[in-house]
C-alpha positions in Angstrom: 0.0 0.0 0.0 1.3 3.4 -0.9 0.0 7.0 -1.0 -0.7 8.0 -4.6 -1.0 11.4 -6.2 -3.5 11.8 -9.0 -2.7 13.6 -12.3 -5.7 15.4 -13.8 -6.5 13.9 -17.2 -4.7 10.7 -16.5 -6.8 8.1 -18.3 -5.3 5.3 -16.1 -7.3 6.7 -13.2 -10.9 5.8 -13.1 -13.5 6.6 -10.4 -15.3 3.4 -9.3 -18.8 4.9 -9.9 -18.3 6.7 -13.2 -20.0 5.4 -16.4 -18.5 2.2 -17.8 -15.8 2.1 -15.1 -15.3 -1.7 -15.3 -15.1 -1.5 -19.1 -12.4 1.2 -18.9 -10.4 -0.9 -16.4 -10.8 -3.9 -18.8 -9.5 -2.0 -21.8 -6.5 -0.6 -19.9 -5.7 -4.0 -18.4 -6.1 -5.8 -21.7 -3.7 -3.3 -23.4 -1.0 -4.4 -20.8 -1.5 -8.2 -21.1 1.2 -10.2 -23.0 0.3 -11.1 -26.5 1.5 -14.7 -26.3 -1.2 -17.2 -25.1 1.3 -19.5 -23.5 2.2 -16.9 -20.8 0.4 -17.6 -17.4 -1.3 -14.6 -15.9 -1.0 -14.4 -12.1 -3.5 -12.1 -10.3 -1.7 -11.3 -7.1 -4.2 -9.8 -4.7 -2.4 -8.2 -1.7 -3.9 -7.3 1.6 -5.5 -8.6 4.8 -9.0 -9.1 6.0 -7.9 -7.9 9.5 -8.0 -4.3 8.3 -11.1 -2.8 6.5 -9.0 -0.5 4.2 -6.4 -3.2 3.4 -9.0 -5.9 2.5 -9.4 -4.7 -1.1 -7.0 -7.2 -2.6 -8.4 -10.3 -0.8 -11.9 -9.2 -1.7 -11.0 -8.9 -5.4 -9.3 -12.4 -5.2 -12.3 -13.9 -3.6 -14.7 -12.4 -6.1 -12.5 -13.5 -9.0 -12.7 -17.2 -7.9 -16.5 -16.9 -8.4 -15.9 -15.9 -12.1 -15.0 -18.1 -15.1 -11.6 -16.7 -16.1 -9.4 -17.9 -19.0 -7.6 -21.1 -18.1 -4.2 -19.4 -17.9 -5.5 -16.8 -15.4 -4.5 -17.8 -11.8 -5.6 -16.1 -8.6 -3.4 -15.7 -5.5 -4.7 -13.9 -2.4 -8.2 -14.3 -1.1 -10.0 -13.8 2.2 -9.4 -17.4 3.0 -5.7 -17.4 2.0 -4.5 -13.8 1.9 -1.2 -12.4 0.6 0.1 -9.8 3.1 3.2 -8.3 4.5 4.2 -11.4 6.6 3.9 -13.9 3.8 4.5 -11.8 0.6 8.0 -13.1 -0.2 6.9 -16.7 0.4 3.8 -16.2 -1.8 5.8 -14.7 -4.6 8.1 -17.7 -4.5 5.0 -20.0 -4.6 3.7 -18.2 -7.7 7.1 -18.6 -9.5 7.3 -22.3 -8.5 3.7 -23.0 -9.7 3.8 -21.0 -13.0 6.6 -20.8 -15.6 7.6 -17.1 -16.0 4.2 -15.7 -15.1 3.0 -12.2 -16.0 2.0 -10.8 -12.6 -0.8 -8.3 -12.1 -0.6 -6.9 -8.5 -3.9 -5.7 -6.9 -3.7 -3.6 -3.8 -5.4 -0.8 -1.8 -3.7 2.5 -1.4 -4.1 5.9 0.3 -4.3 9.1 -1.6 -5.5 12.7 -1.6 -9.0 13.2 -0.2 -10.4 14.3 -3.6 -9.1 11.1 -5.2 -10.7 8.6 -2.8 -12.6 6.0 -4.8 -10.2 6.2 -7.8 -8.9 3.0 -9.4 -5.6 3.0 -11.3 -4.4 0.5 -13.9 -0.8 1.0 -14.8 2.3 -0.8 -16.2 5.2 -1.7 -13.9 5.4 -3.0 -10.3 3.9 -1.6 -7.1 5.6 -1.2 -3.8 3.3 -2.8 -1.1 3.5 -1.4 2.4 5.2 1.9 1.4 2.7 4.0 3.3 3.3 1.9 6.4 7.1 2.1 6.0 7.4 -1.6 5.4 10.3 -2.9 3.4 8.6 -5.3 1.0 9.7 -6.2 -2.5 8.2 -4.6 -5.6 5.5 -6.8 -7.1 4.0 -7.2 -10.6 4.6 -6.5 -14.3 1.5 -4.3 -14.0 -0.7 -3.2 -11.2 -4.2 -2.2 -10.2 -4.7 0.0 -7.1 -7.8 1.4 -5.5 -7.6 4.5 -3.3 -9.6 3.5 -0.2 -9.0 6.5 2.0 -7.0 9.8 2.4 -3.4 9.5 3.4 -1.9 11.4 6.3 -0.6 10.7 9.8 -1.3 7.4 11.5 -2.0 5.4 8.3 -2.8 2.2 10.4 -5.7 3.9 12.1 -6.9 5.4 8.8 -7.0 1.9 7.3 -8.9 0.6 10.3 -11.5 3.3 10.0 -12.1 3.0 6.2 -15.7 2.5 5.1 -16.3 -1.1 4.1 -18.9 0.1 1.6 -16.3 1.9 -0.4 -13.9 -1.0 -0.3 -16.6 -3.4 -1.4 -17.6 -1.1 -4.2 -14.0 -0.8 -5.4 -13.5 -4.5 -5.2 -16.6 -5.3 -7.3 -15.6 -2.7 -10.0 -12.1 -4.0 -10.2 -13.2 -7.7 -10.3 -15.6 -6.9 -13.1 -12.9 -5.1 -15.0 -10.5 -8.0 -14.6 -13.2 -10.4 -15.7 -14.0 -8.3 -18.8 -10.3 -8.1 -19.6 -10.2 -11.9 -19.4 -13.0 -12.1 -21.9 -11.2 -9.7 -24.3 -8.0 -11.8 -23.8 -9.8 -15.1 -24.5 -11.4 -13.8 -27.7 -8.0 -12.6 -28.9 -6.5 -16.0 -28.2 -9.4 -17.9 -29.9 -9.1 -15.5 -32.8 -5.4 -16.4 -33.2 -6.2 -20.2 -33.0 -8.7 -19.8 -35.8 -6.2 -18.1 -38.1 
């Protein structure tokens, strides 16, 4: 989790309740996915169910397991089996043992400016989990999705504990649907290539 600024006009930042938010997430994510169908996609959902604000990742992971994703999409980090600061390195090793050179999409909550709460970002490159809490954790992902769950400031731990569950659930549902739709786009591209 880190504190994110927001750049006006940045199309990679989407408010969860704006029109077609899930479709916009899907299109951005789809544009970042590898073109080769043999590359496994690891959805690495970071966070813990012991903190309302930090439960975004595990909620997304849990919702994704209820969807029919392409066969090369793999979910790590759920409410039942979360990926968090204590086991992050171990879970990354597990992903790399289970999958041959996976493309990792990290999903995490973050803190930001008050006016940007409720924003979802889909961007290339890794994220740095635990940055707002001054935790020294490895960078994660070839691309990442973050949801701003609350405003950053002093005492981030208490801010996360006092984050509204409604917003976290809304962000999780929007992100899940966006990933699902990106999977459908990815599947149709793969099937189109098989037909050629």
